[in-house]
RODO-2510 file (C-alpha; in nm, 4 decimals, decimal comma):
residues 213
     n   res          X          Y          Z
     1     m     2,6312    -2,3993     0,8370
     2     s     2,6657    -2,5331     0,4830
     3     e     2,7670    -2,3175     0,1892
     4     s     2,4174    -2,3437     0,0357
     5     e     2,2562    -2,2313     0,3624
     6     s     2,4960    -1,9392     0,3811
     7     d     2,4177    -1,8353     0,0240
     8     s     2,0459    -1,8622     0,0942
     9     r     2,0725    -1,6358     0,3969
    10     l     2,2770    -1,3825     0,2046
    11     k     2,0169    -1,3819    -0,0721
    12     m     1,7331    -1,3315     0,1766
    13     a     1,9225    -1,0438     0,3363
    14     e     1,9667    -0,8810    -0,0040
    15     v     1,5963    -0,9250    -0,0841
    16     r     1,5044    -0,7697     0,2491
    17     k     1,7394    -0,4773     0,1971
    18     h     1,6358    -0,3933    -0,1588
    19     g     1,2714    -0,4722    -0,0896
    20     r     1,2607    -0,2180     0,1926
    21     v     1,4214     0,0376    -0,0369
    22     a     1,1580    -0,0282    -0,3057
    23     i     0,8763     0,0103    -0,0542
    24     a     1,0263     0,3275     0,0905
    25     e     1,0727     0,4814    -0,2539
    26     f     0,7078     0,4219    -0,3411
    27     l     0,5860     0,5615    -0,0089
    28     h     0,8047     0,8691    -0,0565
    29     a     0,6873     0,9213    -0,4154
    30     m     0,3268     0,9202    -0,2920
    31     g     0,4081     1,2310    -0,0883
    32     r     0,2990     1,4564    -0,3763
    33     q    -0,0497     1,3048    -0,3814
    34     r    -0,3486     1,4044    -0,1717
    35     a    -0,3229     1,2436     0,1689
    36     h    -0,5342     0,9491     0,2717
    37     w    -0,5273     0,6454     0,4983
    38     y    -0,4896     0,3021     0,3375
    39     a    -0,5278    -0,0529     0,4657
    40     i    -0,1827    -0,2125     0,4526
    41     l    -0,3418    -0,5516     0,3887
    42     t    -0,6943    -0,6323     0,2782
    43     p    -0,8861    -0,7557     0,5848
    44     t    -0,9409    -1,1309     0,5618
    45     d    -1,2098    -1,1550     0,8283
    46     a    -1,5508    -1,1113     0,6698
    47     c    -1,7804    -0,8531     0,8244
    48     k    -2,0911    -0,6609     0,7301
    49     l    -1,8866    -0,3427     0,6904
    50     d    -1,6517    -0,4741     0,4200
    51     n    -1,7920    -0,2535     0,1404
    52     q    -1,7855     0,0599     0,3518
    53     h    -1,4413    -0,0280     0,4809
    54     s    -1,2960    -0,0656     0,1303
    55     l    -1,4433     0,2735     0,0353
    56     a    -1,2965     0,4347     0,3434
    57     f    -0,9588     0,2618     0,3389
    58     p    -0,8547     0,1174    -0,0003
    59     s    -0,5842    -0,1445     0,0359
    60     l    -0,2281    -0,0890    -0,0821
    61     s    -0,2965    -0,3689    -0,3286
    62     k    -0,5760    -0,1652    -0,4860
    63     l    -0,3701     0,1542    -0,4787
    64     t    -0,0671    -0,0062    -0,6471
    65     s    -0,2557    -0,2561    -0,8673
    66     v    -0,0235    -0,5245    -0,7298
    67     d    -0,1803    -0,8567    -0,6272
    68     e    -0,2544    -0,8843    -0,2562
    69     e    -0,0615    -1,2102    -0,2188
    70     i     0,2470    -1,0582    -0,3825
    71     l     0,2441    -0,7698    -0,1350
    72     r     0,1985    -1,0078     0,1567
    73     v     0,5002    -1,2132     0,0512
    74     l     0,7030    -0,8960    -0,0120
    75     f     0,6146    -0,7452     0,3265
    76     h     0,6968    -1,0758     0,4940
    77     h     1,0416    -1,0864     0,3312
    78     c     1,0973    -0,7282     0,4473
    79     g     0,9997    -0,7946     0,8089
    80     l     0,6834    -0,5817     0,7953
    81     v     0,4310    -0,8601     0,8526
    82     q     0,4496    -1,1981     1,0218
    83     y     0,2949    -1,5236     0,9099
    84     r     0,1375    -1,7846     1,1327
    85     r    -0,0070    -2,1054     0,9962
    86     n    -0,3321    -2,0806     1,1923
    87     s    -0,3955    -1,7070     1,1595
    88     g    -0,2234    -1,6049     0,8353
    89     y    -0,0506    -1,2691     0,7898
    90     s    -0,0595    -0,9971     1,0539
    91     i     0,0805    -0,6446     1,0288
    92     l     0,3740    -0,5428     1,2484
    93     d     0,2959    -0,1762     1,3089
    94     i     0,6166    -0,1195     1,5052
    95     a     0,8185    -0,2542     1,2101
    96     w     0,6406    -0,0092     0,9779
    97     s     0,7208     0,2769     1,2157
    98     e     1,0849     0,1679     1,2116
    99     l     1,0816     0,1671     0,8291
   100     i     0,9440     0,5215     0,8328
   101     r     1,2211     0,6369     1,0650
   102     e     1,4918     0,4456     0,8765
   103     f     1,4139     0,6204     0,5479
   104     y     1,3061     0,9564     0,6963
   105     l     0,9553     0,9313     0,5535
   106     d     0,8104     1,2327     0,7309
   107     e     0,5078     1,2323     0,4982
   108     v     0,4088     0,8794     0,6059
   109     e     0,2535     0,7625     0,9312
   110     v     0,0926     0,4506     1,0753
   111     s    -0,2106     0,4399     1,3002
   112     h    -0,4900     0,2048     1,4002
   113     l    -0,8640     0,1903     1,4491
   114     f    -1,0888    -0,0583     1,6278
   115     i    -1,3763    -0,1821     1,4107
   116     n    -1,6042    -0,4540     1,5436
   117     k    -1,3644    -0,4931     1,8369
   118     k    -1,0803    -0,5773     1,5966
   119     r    -0,7665    -0,3627     1,5771
   120     r    -0,6908    -0,2641     1,2181
   121     i    -0,3684    -0,0987     1,1035
   122     y    -0,3582     0,1838     0,8465
   123     i    -0,0879     0,3836     0,6728
   124     r    -0,1201     0,7457     0,5712
   125     l     0,0344     0,8422     0,2381
   126     g     0,0409     1,1813     0,0682
   127     s     0,0195     1,5413     0,1857
   128     w    -0,2758     1,7059     0,3539
   129     q    -0,4462     1,9835     0,1595
   130     n    -0,4807     2,3223     0,3295
   131     s    -0,3367     2,1696     0,6488
   132     v    -0,6670     1,9874     0,7098
   133     k    -0,5702     1,6560     0,8664
   134     k    -0,7947     1,3567     0,9267
   135     t    -0,7477     1,0614     1,1563
   136     p    -0,8636     0,7096     1,0619
   137     q    -1,1486     0,7568     1,3101
   138     e    -1,2638     1,0733     1,1303
   139     v    -1,2397     0,9054     0,7895
   140     w    -1,4446     0,6084     0,9107
   141     k    -1,7148     0,8303     1,0608
   142     g    -1,7307     1,0389     0,7434
   143     v    -1,7749     0,7358     0,5191
   144     k    -2,0447     0,5890     0,7416
   145     r    -2,2328     0,9191     0,7055
   146     n    -2,1730     0,9262     0,3281
   147     e    -1,9781     1,2497     0,3783
   148     f    -1,6285     1,1397     0,2787
   149     y    -1,4548     0,8993     0,0422
   150     a    -1,1000     0,8175    -0,0571
   151     p    -0,9557     1,0551    -0,3199
   152     k    -0,9192     0,9326    -0,6767
   153     l    -0,5525     0,9435    -0,7716
   154     r    -0,3653     0,8876    -1,0960
   155     v    -0,0604     0,6921    -0,9906
   156     t    -0,0168     0,4456    -1,2752
   157     c     0,3466     0,5396    -1,3378
   158     l     0,4328     0,5121    -0,9683
   159     s     0,2578     0,1741    -0,9493
   160     n     0,4386     0,0452    -1,2575
   161     e     0,7763     0,1477    -1,1157
   162     f     0,6915    -0,0191    -0,7869
   163     a     0,5887    -0,3394    -0,9663
   164     k     0,9158    -0,3393    -1,1635
   165     s     1,1140    -0,2973    -0,8428
   166     i     0,9338    -0,5952    -0,6899
   167     g     1,0028    -0,8050    -0,9995
   168     a     1,3730    -0,7213    -0,9828
   169     l     1,4007    -0,8657    -0,6320
   170     g     1,3857    -1,2232    -0,7589
   171     i     1,1270    -1,3374    -0,5048
   172     i     0,9601    -1,6643    -0,6070
   173     f     0,5815    -1,6232    -0,6003
   174     p     0,3169    -1,8939    -0,6563
   175     a     0,2536    -1,9570    -1,0275
   176     d    -0,1184    -1,8747    -1,0035
   177     v    -0,0396    -1,5379    -0,8476
   178     i     0,2064    -1,4517    -1,1246
   179     r    -0,0469    -1,5527    -1,3894
   180     k    -0,3194    -1,3367    -1,2332
   181     e    -0,0818    -1,0412    -1,2008
   182     s     0,0119    -1,0723    -1,5692
   183     e    -0,3544    -1,0766    -1,6675
   184     n    -0,4241    -0,7702    -1,4530
   185     s    -0,1333    -0,5885    -1,6160
   186     l    -0,2707    -0,6575    -1,9639
   187     t    -0,6159    -0,5383    -1,8553
   188     n    -0,4785    -0,2154    -1,7116
   189     d    -0,2870    -0,1443    -2,0315
   190     s    -0,5947    -0,2002    -2,2484
   191     d    -0,8019     0,0304    -2,0272
   192     g    -0,5770     0,3183    -2,1198
   193     n    -0,5005     0,4108    -1,7622
   194     s    -0,1251     0,4154    -1,8148
   195     t    -0,1128     0,7850    -1,9066
   196     d     0,0236     0,9286    -1,5876
   197     s     0,2226     1,2466    -1,5526
   198     t     0,3016     1,5109    -1,2972
   199     a     0,0956     1,7619    -1,4901
   200     s    -0,2140     1,5417    -1,4956
   201     e    -0,1799     1,4597    -1,1271
   202     e    -0,1417     1,8232    -1,0296
   203     g    -0,4266     1,9191    -1,2588
   204     d    -0,6552     1,6644    -1,0940
   205     r    -0,5504     1,7872    -0,7531
   206     d    -0,6235     2,1505    -0,8429
   207     s    -0,9643     2,0555    -0,9810
   208     d    -1,0492     1,8660    -0,6653
   209     e    -0,9439     2,1585    -0,4498
   210     e    -1,1625     2,3968    -0,6491
   211     a    -1,4554     2,1574    -0,6188
   212     e    -1,4088     2,1410    -0,2420
   213     k    -1,4203     2,5222    -0,2224
***
């Protein structure tokens, strides 16, 4: 093995290590939020249920405001998804379970649901309110009946910290993806959604709980 190949492997190992830490820290920080199931990756296969599915299970890209392609590359570097030329990216649910165990993320879990005969993988983040737990199946049924939707969370600060951690990894992303991410960042700042604090998050949560009562 040449010296350049050795350096490249060492760099990839460092990216994997620190990338997994960044992911774990974000997942752990979400533990204070209201629990919900999220799509790890946005489904790429078109179906008639896409709109309902996105309402039921927002993607991690939407939750974090990080471009989908950036997350796919990050998860691939961290051994959480695999890439095949003919089929694209696919989620490795066992690898996610191993990440959860590695970092003792008791407030996180991975599960699946069959929709249109296709197995979809979801991740649960946050804490259940009043010990009322929901499975992906229950969430999907509730959304189809217009009885349940994903909670609205204020996680701008958490998302920004996650984005900074990704940027510090030194992963080389396609130029068009970086440009789009920069534009999205400017849009989010101008929308005034960057005011995020523990007090506001807890206040929103209390208001939601009162509304549910």
